[in-house]
C-alpha positions, 0 to 999 in steps of 0.5 A: 500500500505504501508503494502505491501511495508513493507512486501516486505521490510522485505522479501528483508531484510530476503533474503539479510541476508540469502544470506549474511550468505550463502556467509559468511559460504562458505568463512569460510568453504573454508578458514577452508578447505584450512588452515586445509589441509595446516596445516595437510600437514605441520605437516606430512612433519614435522614428516617425516623431523624430523625423525632419523638423524635430527640435534638439529637445525632441531628439534628446527625449526620443533618444531616451525613449529609444534606450528604454524601449531597447532595454525592454525589447531585449528582455521581452524578445527572449521571454517571448521565445522561451515561452513559445519554445516550451509551449509549442515545441515540436510544432513546426509552424512556431519556429517559422513564425518566429523566424518571420517576426525576426526577419521583419525586425532585423530588416527594418533598416532596409524598408523603414527609410522607403516607408517613413523617410531616411533617418536624419538624426541619432534618435531615428538611427538608434530606433532602427538599431534597436529593432534590428538587435531585437530581430537578431536576438529572436532570429538566433534563438529561432535558428537554435530551436530549429537546429535542436529540434532537427538534431533531436529528431535525427537522434531519435530516428537513428536510435529508435527508428519507428519506435519514436512514432510509437509503433506497436510491436505487440506484447512480449516481443523482445530482442534475443541474445543472439541477435544480428544487426547487419546494416540493410541486411535481410530479415534473418540478419536483423534483431527480433528474428528468433533463432529457433525459428530461423533454423527451420525457416525456408526464407533463411535457407533460401537466403532471401527476405520475408518482405520480398515474399510478403510472408514470414515468421512474424505473420504466417502460422505455418512458419512458426508451427514448423519450427515448434514441431521441429520439422526438417527442412532442406538446406539447399537454397533452391529447394528451400525457396519452394518451401516458402509458404504462400497465403492465397486468402489475403490480397497483395495489399493486405499482405503489404499492410501486414508487412508494414506492421511487422517489427522486423520490417520496421527495423529494416526501415530504420536502417534505411533512414540511417543511410538516407539521413546523412545523405540529406544532410550532405546534400544540403551542404553540397547545395550551398557550396555548389550553387552558392553563386546562383543562390546569392544572386537569387536571394539578392534579387529577391531582396531588391524586388521586395524593397522596390515593392515596399517603396512603390507601395509607400509612394517613396522615391528615395534611392533603393538601398542594396541589401548588405552581403552578410544579410544575404548570406544569413538569409540563404542559411535560414532558407536552407535550414528551413528546407533541411527541416522539411526535407527531414520530415519528408524523409521520415514520412516516406520511410516511416509512414509510406514505408517506401 
């Protein structure tokens, strides 16, 4: 009885802690959202009010307001990011939204002049610098969040494979001491293939794989029964192939679905992922270096086109400022990082959902 109370007490404590952290995260998130939004509005208003015609006293007051807004923004932005990461971890859209908000703040010095006029005093330049710093902080946190999420998913897939999708292998299934684990091996070279069955399995002696014939020791009763009855089987490879059971009561689609639920086949899929995953990572690195020139030209042109659209929309005739090189490189990195995230999800979908 005392053990049950102890377990119940630990469960209650864990639930209480989880509820407390969730409440604290919501408070931090909303505090960060409200404070950051107010500071952004303050900095935008200051940029507008400190324009041409402002007196020295107004500019001095504006600089003081910018200092306060920048300090609060540099606290509110991390609070917003931490709260969002805790509450929405695993949701791909939250990181994308954070990156978009970060980009809007970081690129403020590029589109503000075309909308509200070029900065002509320290107050306006300080307001733009404060917005850009806030965007940089949020962008760095967002990129780290995406990287950690990708690394975690890759680690889980490489270690657990389909288990990380909570796939049910059935009760009582466990790995045997004599297990084999050959990378991309045949069914009898993978864990969960039982030794006493393997020795009497025609698929093993035929040196083929169960998923090629859509039948095997995990799904066909005849294979298990033959092993339990210790029925002799020829060791000749061609002769053994003729003993592989054929189930005519099921359609090919039903047999494939049966394979997709098999622990041995899912281990085979995990091996596929272990091979394909590094290829995707290396592929994106090669894309960056092999197509760096065209990517730089494309992103640079996109930035200038967006700047022209904003300028025309605001009816401003100021000269268009070319995007700096570090900005273009950073945007390429962010776009490739987002592409890598979705490429990994596509790979997981193909291997662990569609079972290709």
